[in-house]
N, C-alpha and C positions, 0 to 999 in steps of 0.2 A: 246555574250551577257553575258555568265558568268564570265568573268574577269571585265566586267564593273560593273556588280550588285556588285560582292565582294569587288571591290576597293570603287564604293559607299558606299556600308554599311559600311565600314571602316571608310570612311571620314562624314558618317551621310548625305550623299544627297539622296534625292527622286528619283528614277528609276521608270517611268511610262512606261509601254512596252505594246504594242498592238499586238505583233506575237510570243514573248519569250512563247510557250507552252509546251517546252522541259522537262522532268522528272528531269533532274540535277538541275532544281532550284527549285524543291519541298522542298528541306532542308532551310528552312527560318532562322535556326541559322547562316549560312552562309553570307545570302542576306536579312539581315533587313530590308531594306528600299525599296525592289522591290515591284511593284503594276502591278498586270497583267489584262488587261482588255480583254483577252483572255481566256478562260478556258485551265488549265492545262490537257495535257492528262490523267495524272493518275487519273484524275475524271472518265473518259470515262471506263478505265477498271472497275471500281469499279461499274459502272452502269450496264455495260454488265453483269457482276458475279450475280447480282440482277435479272437481266432478266432470265440468264440461269438458276438458280436454282428454278425459279418461273415455269419452264417448265420441271424440273427434268432433265437438260442437263450437265451432269459433265465430260464426256468423249468427248474431242475435237481435231479436227487437224485443224491446221492453214496456208494458204497460203500467203506470202508477195514477193513484188518484189523488185527490187534493187533501186528504186526509193528512195529520202531521205525522202520526206514526209509519204512513204509506212514503210520504216526502223521505224521510230519514232514512228508510231501509234501500230506497231507490238510489239515493243519491250515494250510498256506500255500495253499492253494486255497480252503479256505472263507475264509480273512482275505482275500483277493482279492475274492470274489463279494460280501461283507458290504461292502467299501470302495466296491463299484460298483451298491449297492442304490438309490442316488438315481436312477439312471438304468433302473431297470426289473429289475434281476439278483436272483433270488429262489434261495436254495437251500432247497426246500421239507423237504427233510428228507436228515438225515446219519446214514447207518446206521454209526456207527464202532466200529472196534476189534472187528470181527466175528471170530470163530474162524477159525484158519488151516486148521481142518480141520472145516468145517462140513459138516451132514449135509445129502443132498438135501433131507430134510422142511422142514427149518429154511431152505432155499434157497428152496424154491418158495414158503412162506408169505412171505417177505420180497418176490419177486417180484410176487406177486399183491398185495400192499399198495402196490407202487411203481405198479401200473397204475392206481391213483385218485391218484398223487401227480405223476407227471411221464413225460416220452417221452425226456429226453433224460439218461442215466445215466452218471456217472465212476465207472469203476474202479479203485481203487486198492488191488491184489493183486498177489499173486507170479506169475510163469509160470507156475507147476506147477497154481495152482488156476485159471488163466484159462479152460482149456477145460471144466472142469465147470460153469462159470458159463456159458458160452455154451450148453452142451448143455441145461441146464436151462431157457435162455430160449426155445429153438427149442421146447421141450416145451409149454411154456406161451403158445406162439403170438404172441412177441414177435420174431419173424425175419420177418414179413411187409413191412418196410419204414416201419412205423409208430413203431418205437422205434428209437434209435441209441445206442449203445454207445462211451464214450470212454475208451480204455485208456491209463493213464499208467505207463510203467515205470519204476521206483523204483530200479533196480541199472543199473550199469554194463555195456552189451551186449557180452558176449565177440564176438571173430569167428567163433564156433560159432554164436552167437545170431542174428547178421545172417543167417549162410549159411541156418539152419532159414527165417528170416522169408522169404527168397527162394525157397521150394519149398514144397511141400505138406507137410512134414515138421513144420510149426508146428502143425498140426491134424490131421493123419493119422495114425494110429497102429494102423492094421490091424484094429481091432475093430467092433462093432456100431454103435457112436455116430458113425461118421466122417461119415456123410451129415448128422445133426443138427448135429456140429460145425462142419461146412462153412457150413450154412444159419446157424446163430448168427454165425459168424465174417464173415458178410457183411455183416452189421450192425453191426460193427466197426471204429472208427479206432483204430490202433495209433501212439502218440506216443512218440517216443525223444529223450533231451535231450543227446546226446553226437555228437561230430563224425564217429564211425564210422556213424551211422545217416543221415547226409548223403552221406557218400562210399561208402556201401554196401560195407561190411566191413573186412576185413583189406586193410592197404596196405603196400606196401614196407618203409615206415617202421616198421611195426610189427612185421615180421621182423626185420628188421635189429636192431631194439633187444632183441629177446628172445634172439637168437644173442649179441649185445655183452655181456649182462646174464650170461647163463649161463658164458660166456668168462671173464669178469672174477672171478665165483664160484671159479670153477676155479682160476685164476691168482693169488687172493690167500688161499686156505684150504688149496689142493691137495686130499689125501686125509684131511683132519683129520678126524676120526670125532666129534669133540665139536661141528662146525660142523653144520647143516642140509643137505642135499642141495641141488645147485643145479638145481632143478626150473624149471616156467616160472614167470617173473614173477606176482606180483598184478596182476590188470588195471588196480587203482589206482597202480599203482608209476609210470605214466607221468605221473600228476599231480605225484608226488613229483618227479621228474627236472625237469620245467618249473617246478615252483616253485624248486628250487636254481638253475638257469637265470636265473630272472627276479630274484632276490636278487643274484647276480654282476654282472647287466647294469645294475642298479639302484646297486649299490656303486660299478661302475664309473663311472657317471654323476655320482657325488658326489665321486669323487678315488680312490676304491679303497681307502681306509684305515676298517677298521669302527670304529676307535676315534677317529676325528675327527670322526665326522659323527653327528647324533642320528637316532633312528628318525622324526622326522617329515621330514627329508630325504630320507631313504631311500624313505620311502612315496610322497612327493611324485614324485621320480625315476621309481620304479615304475608311475606312471601314466602317463607319457610314453613307456615301452617298449613295443613291440611286436616278435613275432619267431613264426615257426613251430614250434611245439613239437610233441612227441608227441603231445599232446592235442588237437592243432589251433592254430589262429592264437589266440596269446595278446595280447589285447586288452583293458584294463581301463576302467572306467568313472571319472567322477571322483571317486567313493566307494572306488577302489581294489578293486572286485570286478569279477569277469569278467563281459563278456559273454556271454549263452547261445546254444546252439545248438536249434534245435527242428527236428524232421522229423514228417511225419506219414504213414502208409501206410494203404493200403485193399486189400483183397481183390480182385484182377480175375478177369474170366472164366476163367482159366486155373488157379486156384486158388491163385495165388501172391501174395504183398503186394508192391505196388510203390508208389513214394513220389508222392503227390498233392501235398505242400505242404510247404514248408521256410523257416526263417528262422536266418539268421546276420549276424554283422557283420565286416567286414575295413576294413582301412586301407588308403587310397588316396592317395598324395602328402600324407601328414601328416592327411587329415581320414579321420573314421571313416564309412564306407558302410554302410546296411542291404542285406542280399542276400536277395531274396524271391520267391517264385514259387507259384501254387496252380493245380494241374489240375483236371481234371474228377472229382469223387468218385461212384462208384458205390454205390447205395443197395440195401437189401436186396430191393426188389420188382423190380431191374433198370434203375430210371430212374437218372439222372445229375443232378448238381449243375448242370448247364446250363440244365435245363428244371423240374426240381423239388428241393423241400429238405423233408424231414419237419419238421412243426409242433412246437415244443415242448408245445402244447397240442391236443388234439382239437377239430376243428371245431364238436362239440355240446358239449363239454366233456367233464369226466371223469365227471359223473352225468347228461348228457344236459339240463344245465339250460339251454344255449344253443339247444336246439332244441325247444322247447314244441310240443305238438299243436295246442293252439288258436291260429288264426292271428291272432285279435286280442289285441293285446299290451296287459298292464296298465299303469297309471302307473308303478309299482314297475319292471318291466321296463324299459319306457322311457325311465326315469331311471339305470337301471343302463346300458344301452348307452350312452346319452349322456355317463355318467360315465367309462365305458371308453374311449369316443371321446377324450374331451377328456384323459384321463389319457395315453393314448397319443400325442395329440398333443403335449402337455407335455414328454413323455418324449423326443421326438424333437427338439422343440425345445431342452431342455436337452443333449441329445448334440451338436446341431449347434452351440450355444454353446459347449460346452468343445472341440468341434473347432476352431472359430474361434480361441479364447484359445490353445489348443495350436498351431495353425499361425502365430498372430501371434508366440508365443514363439520358435517355431522360427526365422522369419524375422530376429525380433531377434537371436537368439543365433548368427546366423551369422557365422562368423569368417573368409569368405574374404578381408575386406579386410586382415587381418593379414598383414603383409610380414615374413618373416625376413630379419635384416640379411646372413645367409650367402649368401641368394640374390640379393642385388644386386650386379653386376658395375661396378668403377667405372673399369675400362680402356675408355674409348672413344674412337674413332677418330675424328680432326678433320681436316678438309680444311684445309690451309692457303688456300686462295682462298675459303674461306668468307666469306660477307657481312662478319661482325664476330662477336665473342665475347661476344654480348648476352644469352645464355641461362642465364649463370652464376647467375643469383638472380632469385626474383620480388619479395621484399620483406625487410626486417627490421624491419618496424613493431613498435613498442613493447618493442624488446629481445628479441624472441622467437626469433630465429637466435642461434648460437652465433658466437663471434669469427670473424674472419677469412673473411666471405661476400663473395662478389661486390657491388660497389656501382657507382651511376653517377657518384657526387661525393662527397668529404667533407662537402659542406654539408648531405647528408640523413641523416649520423649512421652513416654505414656505411661499410666499406673494401672493397678488393678485395685478396687475396693469393692468390688460387687460381688465378690466371694466365687469360690469357684465352683464344686457340684456338693451334694448332700455327702456328707462323710460320717453321719452318726449310724449307719446301717441302716437296712431297708429303703424303701420309698419314702422320700422327705418332700412335702409341698412346699415350694420356696419361690420367694419372689426374686424376680429378675428383672434389671432395669431395661436390659437390653434383648432377652428372650420374652416371646410373648405368643400366646396362641390368638389365630386370626380365623375364623370357620373351621375350627378343629385342625389346623396344620399351624406347626411351629415355626416362627420366622424370627427374623434377627431385624432389632432396631437400630440404624445408626442416626442417633440422636446428634441434631445441627446446632449450634449456639445461635442461629439465627433466631430473635423473635416471631419474625412474619416471613412469609415469603409470596411475593406476586406473582400470581398464576396468569402469566401473560402468554401471548400465541407462541413465542420462543420456547417458553417451557413446556406448552401442550405439545409442540412438536418433537421436542425432543423426547418428553415420557410416551409419546406413540412410537419413537425409534427403539427406547430402551425396551419398553414391554415385548417388543418383536424381536429380541436377543434370544434365542433358544438355542442351546448346544450343551452337549454332555460335559465338556471340561469349561464352561462358563455359567456362573451362579445367575440365576434368574431373580429379576427384579420383581418384587411382588404389587408394591404401589407406593405411595407416598402420603403421609399424614401433614397437612399443610394448616393445621390450627395453630394459632399464636399462643407461644409458649411451649408448644408440642411439636416441633416441627422436626420430622424423623424420616429417613429413606428405610423401606422396609424389603429386606432380601432374604431371599431363601438360605434356611438355616443348616449349616453342613457340621454334624454330629463330633467329627474329629477337631473340629478347629482350623486354626489357622497354620500354615506350613512353618512359619519361624518357629511357634511354640513346639512343635513337632521336634525340628532339627536341635532344639534348645535341652529337650528331655531326654537325658541320657538312658533312660529305661527303655527306650525305644531302639532297638538294634536295626540298623538300616544299613544293607550290603549294596553293592554297586548297582545291582540291577533295579532294587526298588528306589534309589536314586533317579536312576536313570529313566523309569517309568514315571516319576514324578514330573521330571523335566521334560519329556514327551507330551504329557497332559498340558503342561503349560505351553508347549510349542503349537499344539493342536487349538488351544482356545485362543492363542494370538492369530493364528492362522484364521480362524472363523471370524476375529473381529475386524482384521485387515479386509475380508471380503465383503463386510456387512457396511451399512452405511455410517457407522461410526468412526471407520476407517483406523483407527489406533485407539490402545486403552489408555495413555496418559498418565496414568498412575500406578504403573506396575511397581511391587515390591513385594516381598515374603510375607508381610503384613495381609496384604490382598490377595494371596493364596490360599484358598481355604480348603480343606480335605471331607467328603463327606463320608458316612458310613461303609462304603465300599473301597474305601482309599482312592478315590478318585479325586484327583485335583482340580480346582475350580478356580476362574479368574471372577474378581469381584470388584466393587468400588470403581467403575468406570463411568459414572456419571450419576447425579444429573450435572453435566458442565456448567450449565447455565448459571447454577447456584453458586458453585466452587471457584469458579474464575477469578473473583475478586474478593475471594472470603478474607483476605488479610485485612480488610476494613476495620472487621469486629474483632481482631484478636491482637494478640502482642507481637513484637518483635520476630522477625525470622530466625534470630540467633538463639531463642530462647527453646526453640523445638528443631534445632538443626539435625538432629540425627533423623528426623522423618524427613529427610531430604537426600540420604546417602545413596539411594537409587535413582537420584535425578542425574539426566544426562548433564554435562558442562554446558552446552548451548542453552538448555533450559534454564539451568541454575543461575544464568547470568541475567536473562529476562527476568527473574523472580527476585533476585537481588537488587538489581538496578531500575528496573521497570514496576514492581510490584505486580508482575502479571504471569497467572499458570498457564502454561502451554504444553504441548505433547506432540509427539510426532513418532512414525514408524521407528526412524532410525533411533529416536529417544528409548523407544521400548526394547530396541535389540541390545542397546546398553545397561537398561533395566534387567533384561534376562540374564546378561553376563554378570551382574553383581549377586543375582539369585543362584546361578549355577556355582559361582564361589562359595557361597552360604551352603549348598547342597554339599560340595566336595569335603569342604574344610568344617562343616558343622558349628561352624563360628560367626559372629557379627560381621556384617560389610568390613569393616575398617579393624578387625579384631587385632592384626598386628600393629595397627597406629592407636591403640586404645591410650597411649599416653599423650596423645595431641588430642586438643580441646574441639568438640565438635564443630563449632564454628569457624574454627580455624581450617579444619578438614575440607567443609564447603568451601572456603575463600581459595584454598590451594586447586580443587578440583575443578573450580569455576575458571582458574587463572590460565590464560595463554601462554604457558611454559614452552619452552623449547624442548624438553621432557615431561610430558604430562603427569601429574601425580595421579595415580591410581592405587586401588588397593593391592596388597602384597600378599603372595601365597607365604606360608610357613616352609622351612626347609624340610623337604619329604621326595627329593629326588631318590632316596633308597627303598622308601615305601612302595613297594610294588603294586599293593591293591589301591592305595589312594591315587598313584599314578593312573591305573586303569579308571577309576572313577574320573579324573581330571579330563582324559583322552576321550572319554565316552561322551562324556556330557560337551565337551569341547566340539565333536562333530555336530550335534545339534545346533550350537551356536554358528559354527561354520556354515551350515546347511541354510539356515535362518539369512544370514548374512548374504551368503550367495545368492539365494533366491532374489533378493532386495537388489543386489550389485549386477549380477549378472545372471546371464541365462545359464542354468547349472547342466545343463543337458546339452549345451554347445561344446563338442567334445574339442575341438582348436583351443578357446579360450580356457576351459576350464584344466586341460592336461596342462596348460604354460602355466596357472596359478597354483595348481595344485604342486608341480615339482618344485618351485619356489618357496612354496609354504613347507614342504617336506625338509628342503636343504637346511630354512632359517631354524626349523624345528631342532632338527638333528645336531647342528652346531651349539644351541642353546641347551640341549641335554648333556653333550659331552662336557661342556664348559661347568655344567652344574654338579657334574659327576666328579670332575678334578677338583672343584672345590671343596667337596662332601668327602673325597678321599682324606684331604688334607685336615678337614677340621673334624671328622667323626670316625670312628673305628667302628663299622658294623660287625657284628656277630657272622660267624661263617655261614649259618643258613641263610641270612638275608644277604651277605654278598653272594652268594652263589645263585640265589633267586634274581636280586638284581642284575648282576652279570647275562645269566641266562636271558633275561627280559629284555637287555638293550641289544644284546647280542641279535635276537631275534628282529628287534627293530632294526638295526641299521642293516640287516641283510634285507629287510623290506625294503629301505630307503634305498638301497644300490639297486636292489631288482625294479625299484619305482622310476628311478633315473634313467634307466636302460630301455623303457617300456616305451613302447611307440604309441601313436593314435591308434591303431588297427589291434591294438592289444586285447586280448579275449578278457583280460583280467576285470573284476567289479570294480566300479566305478563309485564316487563317493556317495551320490544319491541312491544306488543301487544297495549299496550298505547300510544307509541312514534308512531305506524303505525296508531292510532287512530287520532290524532292530525294531523299527515302528511296528512289524507284523507279526514279530517273534513270539513263541509261547511263553511269555514272560507274567507271573503272576506276582502281585504284590504281598506274598507271604514271606519273603526272606530268602527264597530259592533262586539260586543262579542258574536259568536254563539257557543262556546263550552260552555259546563253546566260547571258551577265553581265547581261542585263537582268533575266532571271528572278531573277538572286540580288540584285541592287541591289532590285527590287520587295519582296522577302522583306525586307530587311535595313532597308527605311524603315519596314517596319510595326512595328519592335523598337525597345524602348531600350537604352541602352547597358550593357555587361556590367556589373553590380552584384553584387558577391559577399555578398547580405547573409544574416544569421544566419536559419536556418531557424525557429528557437524565436520564438514569437509576441510575446515580450518583447522582441527586438533587432528585431524585424520593425516593431516600433511605432516604432523609432528612424528 
């Protein structure tokens, strides 16, 4: 089989095998187009090691005959034990190629030698010889429960074999050796490796197959004397049947034309095929080898073998699951595995070396015991570390986050009386979305051609390219222009981190579709849509407390992200802040960064979408413009939050006052290291008391975030000094702004009175603040921020925070200055 498989691999021709289970074909780098419908023997060794380690059996002895199938199974088991020698497994002696007609004398000599070598004996012999082995074991006193035999069946069990296994006929032959045979078999575990050993005998499928096979032979050949008679089919013919079926299904998946596809394509398609065949459920590993079946039988008190453990694999909803169970094992001394397990080494050793008659231990004996203890401890530690590594890899390779595109239902029922169609997109930052996605204005470099919501009255079944139903839940698809995504270890680790991000103010990542042509990131759907759309909609009235509540939600989300493994958002903007049906603001579009990092390679020049960079900090803009590298930081997020705060106050675009300047020129100016940094300006509003309140309140949150990053906000000496400086600077700015407006604008009487009363109150607070000492009992900034955070504020347009508290908070803070988070620009 090896030459055929290697030649076919060279010619890229598929090879479907139904009997090739030898280890020499395990190296798939040489036989890349080989598909095996029968499990490889190497898998049996691995499962056996798992079973032995569970019973704490590490010292083993094996006996195998010269039969070809016995040699193959024995070599596989020996290789498995040797590969796990690092954790303590030791095959003390392998009695290989023993004669199939071994005499009783030779058998007794071998068993007497084994008494000084091990207690766990693996038998790889034929069914016809097994009874003789167990009779001689009983005669030599090896059936009292101290020794345990592990019999591996090397041939496919027939229905008759399984019938005998479930009756006394397996060991009882009606001669003088029946009693010795029974005692011997009470110390034996029977291991089967076929689905019949799990489903317990012949099935209706087996019977139908045999009838159909005989009928087909008679139909084809009739009474032709030159053809063999249509007797019962060979027991391995069921594998041949399943092999042909697998090839046909794999060929259909590749188009159905065997001459139009290569062997590699058919082999890869076969890996994804699963069906119920005559030999059981056909499921292949990633190496195109079939998963194994394993069952273990033990002789019960009735003298018949019963199933005590099994393991097999099945596919449920496209996911391969392991099905296993272990029951109590009854040993030769009548005890069960619930309370006792035979040790692989006698308590006093094989030569009584562990039980000296002299109670005074010598130095060498003490050292020996200490060495053994340390060795066992080291072995346990190695096993534990291996398990941790294995568990970590299993968690990392968990592909539950992968979503099939065909599982998405884009027919969404929309209510025409819904608030508005704000849920069509999160963002199209850096050109990551496909063309024609929803947007809140052209000035942010995105357009909307997906439609809003149903407006014809009643419920309308509408198709939306970015909203879909997944398992009954409405989700949002952020479509990427990438044709394909490489799912490597780096992406797997990042997806694991992103899926663990759970917070009230952070949108949840549902999963990702990695199918070529449909690459999408799937997020939680928020019914009210994006924050930028809400701010642009003049029909929505937002008072001070409503805006402040939205700003607090953003701060909470950022605080959670900073404490998580993500460390920073890196893509914060009002188009990435979404609002759910309860008017809770959530942050979104913070990954996967592995895909977004170098996304510019597949898109046009950054100048064509400069508007999407309005929220990006200057130091990150420089790297983006010069190095074409997308980066992020906590400091950059603070800058982005300042831009959003400005949008909340003015309900205008980030650079609304600079709309006459082209977008790419704005980005160049922001990124430039000028003596006076270029930042978005506020419109003249110093006499607008309500707007100034909003500015001061939201500015409190921004200053608190910056303070938490740069200083210890609860360090009284540092904070009082910083606060006095900020208050003085802010007061001077307000006075200057008031003088300018007094010259250029003549406000009405009510507005003047209100403004004067407000600034008078502000100056009084300033004077009181400057005279205040560190021991003052006045509320500090953190206290006031906490007060706003936990005040009875509802997002229904009602201001329930006393204006005096809001004015007191705002008087302690400077005006909103969107400075560069980089230290270089901060110095300016």
